[in-house]
VOBA-1610 file (N, C-alpha, C; in pm, whole numbers, padded with zeros to 5 digits, always signed):
BEGIN
Met+05018+02271+04583Met+04941+02143+04561Met+04838+02162+04444Thr+04832+02082+04345Thr+04741+02083+04256Thr+04678+01953+04197Gly+04581+01966+04136Gly+04507+01844+04089Gly+04400+01814+04191His+04344+01712+04200His+04234+01669+04282His+04299+01622+04413Val+04322+01712+04509Val+04388+01682+04638Val+04290+01667+04746Ala+04290+01554+04831Ala+04187+01548+04927Ala+04206+01643+05029Pro+04108+01700+05102Pro+04112+01794+05200Pro+04193+01755+05323Arg+04185+01630+05350Arg+04274+01568+05443Arg+04414+01572+05411Ala+04453+01555+05301Ala+04587+01558+05251Ala+04656+01730+05268Ile+04568+01811+05222Ile+04603+01952+05238Ile+04618+01982+05379Ala+04524+01930+05470Ala+04532+01967+05619Ala+04650+01913+05674Ala+04688+01795+05630Ala+04809+01719+05670Ala+04935+01796+05648Val+04959+01824+05510Val+05071+01902+05473Val+05068+02043+05527Ser+04973+02107+05551Ser+04964+02246+05604Ser+05007+02229+05766Gly+04952+02131+05835Gly+04985+02109+05975Gly+05122+02091+05999Ala+05181+02025+05902Ala+05324+01973+05933Ala+05423+02082+05861Ala+05381+02176+05809Ala+05474+02292+05737Ala+05541+02371+05853Arg+05661+02389+05827Arg+05749+02478+05934Arg+05692+02634+05928Pro+05710+02689+06021Pro+05667+02846+06018Pro+05753+02908+05905Gly+05676+02989+05835Gly+05723+03064+05721Gly+05691+02989+05589Val+05645+02864+05595Val+05630+02786+05474Val+05486+02810+05450Glu+05472+02852+05318Glu+05326+02858+05273Glu+05275+02747+05179Val+05175+02690+05227Val+05111+02592+05160Val+04985+02620+05074Leu+04985+02604+04948Leu+04869+02638+04869Leu+04805+02527+04797Ala+04668+02531+04793Ala+04604+02417+04720Ala+04530+02501+04602Leu+04598+02472+04480Leu+04526+02543+04368Leu+04476+02470+04251Ala+04377+02535+04183Ala+04335+02452+04051Ala+04457+02463+03948Pro+04449+02367+03851Pro+04555+02360+03762Pro+04587+02502+03689Gly+04490+02570+03658Gly+04492+02704+03587Gly+04551+02807+03661Glu+04563+02799+03799Glu+04587+02913+03882Glu+04737+02943+03912Val+04828+02882+03809Val+04971+02895+03835Val+05016+03043+03841Thr+04941+03137+03784Thr+04981+03284+03780Thr+04951+03348+03909Arg+04884+03277+03995Arg+04872+03335+04156Arg+04988+03301+04235Val+05074+03227+04182Val+05198+03194+04251Val+05315+03290+04214Asp+05374+03355+04311Asp+05491+03452+04264Asp+05610+03373+04293Gly+05710+03395+04216Gly+05843+03324+04251Gly+05837+03159+04232Ser+05943+03118+04287Ser+05970+02958+04259Ser+05907+02888+04368Ile+05912+02768+04340Ile+05851+02631+04440Ile+05956+02549+04480Asp+05967+02523+04598Asp+06044+02444+04651Asp+06004+02294+04652Met+05889+02262+04675Met+05802+02135+04665Met+05678+02132+04604Leu+05668+02063+04515Leu+05525+02062+04438Leu+05469+01918+04471Phe+05349+01932+04505Phe+05260+01804+04518Phe+05147+01804+04407Ile+05148+01714+04319Ile+05039+01715+04203Ile+04943+01594+04240Gly+04817+01610+04247Gly+04731+01502+04296Gly+04673+01458+04161Pro+04604+01317+04164Pro+04565+01276+04041Pro+04455+01373+03964Ala+04481+01370+03833Ala+04396+01434+03730Ala+04298+01351+03679Ala+04187+01376+03640Ala+04087+01299+03594Ala+04110+01271+03444Arg+04147+01373+03374Arg+04173+01345+03207Arg+04297+01376+03186Tyr+04334+01312+03079Tyr+04479+01326+03014Tyr+04506+01466+02979Ser+04434+01528+02924Ser+04449+01675+02882Ser+04470+01785+03017Thr+04403+01738+03101Thr+04412+01822+03237Thr+04552+01788+03292Ala+04584+01653+03294Ala+04712+01633+03349Ala+04826+01679+03278Val+04837+01685+03138Val+04932+01747+03052Val+04938+01891+03075Glu+04815+01954+03095Glu+04833+02103+03136Glu+04887+02120+03260Ile+04850+02048+03351Ile+04934+02051+03494Ile+05084+02033+03470Phe+05126+01934+03414Phe+05275+01908+03385Phe+05345+02020+03307Gln+05280+02068+03221Gln+05334+02173+03125Gln+05347+02304+03198Arg+05267+02333+03302Arg+05254+02457+03363Arg+05336+02472+03508Trp+05336+02360+03585Trp+05372+02373+03725Trp+05523+02335+03743Pro+05568+02219+03702Pro+05698+02179+03733Pro+05805+02262+03692Gly+05795+02348+03595Gly+05888+02453+03558Gly+05930+02549+03663Arg+05819+02578+03745Arg+05839+02652+03864Arg+05943+02614+03977Val+05950+02474+03969Val+06027+02413+04092Val+06178+02459+04069Val+06245+02491+04185Val+06394+02528+04188Val+06478+02407+04160Pro+06600+02428+04103Pro+06693+02312+04102Pro+06730+02255+04236Gly+06696+02130+04228Gly+06710+02039+04362Gly+06584+02028+04443Gly+06483+02117+04374Gly+06364+02104+04448Gly+06290+01962+04408Thr+06173+01930+04498Thr+06109+01815+04469Thr+05957+01813+04405Leu+05936+01717+04325Leu+05796+01705+04264Leu+05734+01572+04319Phe+05627+01568+04378Phe+05564+01457+04412Phe+05439+01430+04332Val+05417+01323+04287Val+05294+01296+04194Val+05222+01168+04250His+05106+01215+04315His+05015+01101+04362His+04916+01050+04238Gly+04943+00919+04220Gly+04859+00846+04112Gly+04944+00797+03992Ala+05091+00838+04013Ala+05178+00795+03913Ala+05184+00641+03920Phe+05192+00593+03792Phe+05204+00460+03757Phe+05074+00380+03811Thr+04970+00436+03842Thr+04847+00385+03892Thr+04729+00421+03803Ala+04741+00561+03769Ala+04614+00615+03705Ala+04673+00636+03554Pro+04589+00578+03455Pro+04646+00585+03321Pro+04676+00706+03258Ala+04560+00808+03261Ala+04582+00944+03221Ala+04701+01003+03286Leu+04699+00991+03414Leu+04807+01075+03485Leu+04955+01025+03433Thr+04970+00898+03456Thr+05087+00825+03404Thr+05128+00861+03256Gly+05039+00855+03160Gly+05071+00895+03036Gly+05115+01030+03027Ala+05054+01117+03088Ala+05096+01270+03083Ala+05232+01282+03155Leu+05243+01212+03268Leu+05371+01228+03342Leu+05479+01189+03254Leu+05473+01079+03202Leu+05581+01016+03117Leu+05624+01106+02994Arg+05494+01157+02939Arg+05514+01239+02816Arg+05595+01375+02843Thr+05580+01423+02973Thr+05616+01576+02999Thr+05753+01548+03092Val+05727+01529+03224Val+05830+01518+03336Val+05925+01414+03307Gly+05863+01288+03276Gly+05938+01165+03262Gly+06035+01169+03144Ala+06010+01245+03036Ala+06084+01250+02906Ala+06177+01368+02923Ser+06169+01451+03030Ser+06254+01586+03028Ser+06393+01562+03087Arg+06491+01624+03051Arg+06635+01618+03109Arg+06622+01716+03233Ala+06529+01775+03264Ala+06522+01867+03379Ala+06473+01781+03525Trp+06422+01645+03488Trp+06376+01584+03610Trp+06444+01458+03634Arg+06484+01413+03759Arg+06540+01275+03777Arg+06419+01202+03857Tyr+06402+01080+03819Tyr+06295+00997+03866Tyr+06377+00955+04004Phe+06306+00981+04129Phe+06394+00925+04264Phe+06328+00791+04297Gly+06199+00760+04269Gly+06144+00638+04328Gly+06008+00675+04342Arg+05940+00554+04401Arg+05790+00561+04439Arg+05766+00473+04546Asp+05656+00519+04629Asp+05613+00452+04731Asp+05448+00411+04710Gly+05410+00310+04661Gly+05280+00291+04619Gly+05231+00370+04510Glu+05145+00477+04535Glu+05101+00563+04430Glu+05158+00692+04432Leu+05262+00707+04514Leu+05332+00846+04527Leu+05464+00833+04470Ala+05503+00904+04341Ala+05620+00907+04302Ala+05689+01025+04333Glu+05821+01016+04339Glu+05898+01140+04366Glu+06015+01171+04241Tyr+06019+01295+04206Tyr+06125+01334+04113Tyr+06194+01457+04173Val+06314+01473+04137Val+06393+01580+04186Val+06461+01664+04060Arg+06431+01799+04068Arg+06481+01889+03966Arg+06623+01878+03942Ala+06675+01853+03820Ala+06823+01840+03798Ala+06825+01858+03661Asp+06972+01866+03617Asp+06993+01868+03470Asp+07079+01749+03438Leu+07005+01666+03384Leu+07046+01519+03356Leu+07132+01512+03219Thr+07247+01457+03231Thr+07317+01415+03097Thr+07255+01306+03029Ile+07301+01271+02909Ile+07230+01185+02824Ile+07248+01043+02884Gly+07370+01016+02940Gly+07373+00886+03011Gly+07283+00879+03128Glu+07247+00980+03205Glu+07163+00978+03312Glu+07026+00973+03278Arg+06979+01040+03152Arg+06851+01033+03106Arg+06829+00883+03064Val+06917+00809+03024Val+06887+00678+02961Val+06869+00585+03106Leu+06941+00597+03210Leu+06922+00534+03331Leu+06789+00579+03399Asp+06753+00706+03384Asp+06625+00752+03434Asp+06512+00684+03363Ala+06518+00674+03231Ala+06411+00604+03161Ala+06383+00455+03195Phe+06504+00402+03212Phe+06501+00255+03254Phe+06443+00250+03396Ala+06470+00323+03487Ala+06409+00337+03611Ala+06258+00344+03617Gln+06219+00438+03515Gln+06071+00471+03503Gln+06001+00343+03443Leu+06079+00282+03332Leu+06001+00154+03264Leu+05994+00040+03359Ala+06099+00052+03443Ala+06079-00069+03555Ala+05949-00060+03641Gln+05874+00045+03635Gln+05758+00062+03703Gln+05633+00013+03629Met+05662-00015+03491Met+05549-00051+03417Met+05492-00174+03431Pro+05562-00296+03472Pro+05487-00419+03499Pro+05382-00406+03611Ser+05420-00319+03716Ser+05323-00326+03816Ser+05210-00247+03772Phe+05222-00140+03691Phe+05119-00064+03638Phe+05036-00151+03557Val+05083-00223+03465Val+04998-00305+03391Val+04906-00420+03465Arg+04983-00481+03557Arg+04920-00568+03646Arg+04795-00499+03729Arg+04831-00382+03760Arg+04703-00294+03841Arg+04590-00294+03749Leu+04626-00245+03617Leu+04515-00208+03513Leu+04444-00339+03489Ala+04511-00446+03471Ala+04454-00574+03446Ala+04359-00616+03554Arg+04421-00603+03676Arg+04307-00631+03804Arg+04184-00564+03794Arg+04215-00417+03774Arg+04085-00326+03769Arg+03993-00381+03667Arg+04032-00404+03532Arg+03948-00440+03436Arg+03871-00580+03456Arg+03965-00671+03515Arg+03894-00794+03558Arg+03781-00779+03661Arg+03813-00686+03777Arg+03698-00670+03886Arg+03580-00611+03809Lys+03606-00503+03719Lys+03492-00437+03674Lys+03430-00545+03587Arg+03477-00634+03499Arg+03410-00723+03419Arg+03336-00824+03507Asp+03399-00877+03612Asp+03324-00963+03710Asp+03206-00897+03759Arg+03213-00772+03808Arg+03085-00699+03857Arg+02972-00701+03760Ser+03015-00655+03626Ser+02912-00662+03532Ser+02862-00793+03501Asp+02947-00906+03500Asp+02882-01055+03475Asp+02777-01075+03586His+02793-01027+03700His+02706-01074+03821His+02586-00984+03826Arg+02565-00893+03746Arg+02437-00808+03760Arg+02318-00882+03701Pro+02206-00872+03786Pro+02094-00948+03742Pro+02016-00899+03623Leu+01965-00971+03539Leu+01897-00944+03401Leu+01768-00894+03454His+01707-00790+03384His+01587-00758+03397His+01477-00813+03288
//
């Protein structure tokens, strides 16, 4: 697990892990602490675009073929979404599997050109809800600033 992962999430995943499964929560730059490959990777929301790009460039390549990448904040957090689409989303090594709310799932695969096109459409189909969510956030922020008392 990497990115800004809540302690409750770490505890839940650790508690549900089978015996022999090691759960690590690491900072983005700590990839060298992990030996070998990764079967399942959870990436939490990154605050800045550059941090998110660094995470996506360092970690997903360690996931085994057929392994799973979960991204919390995908298609909800602008910086994370931009970095995700630029790196993992545009890669032939990852298949977009779907999302549930803020949690997107990708599976490590070797996509053909046709599969990449279909995969791109599947990810683009998430954009309307992403844009609506951003518009709601900006509208709420604007409404709160409009109601502040003047001094």
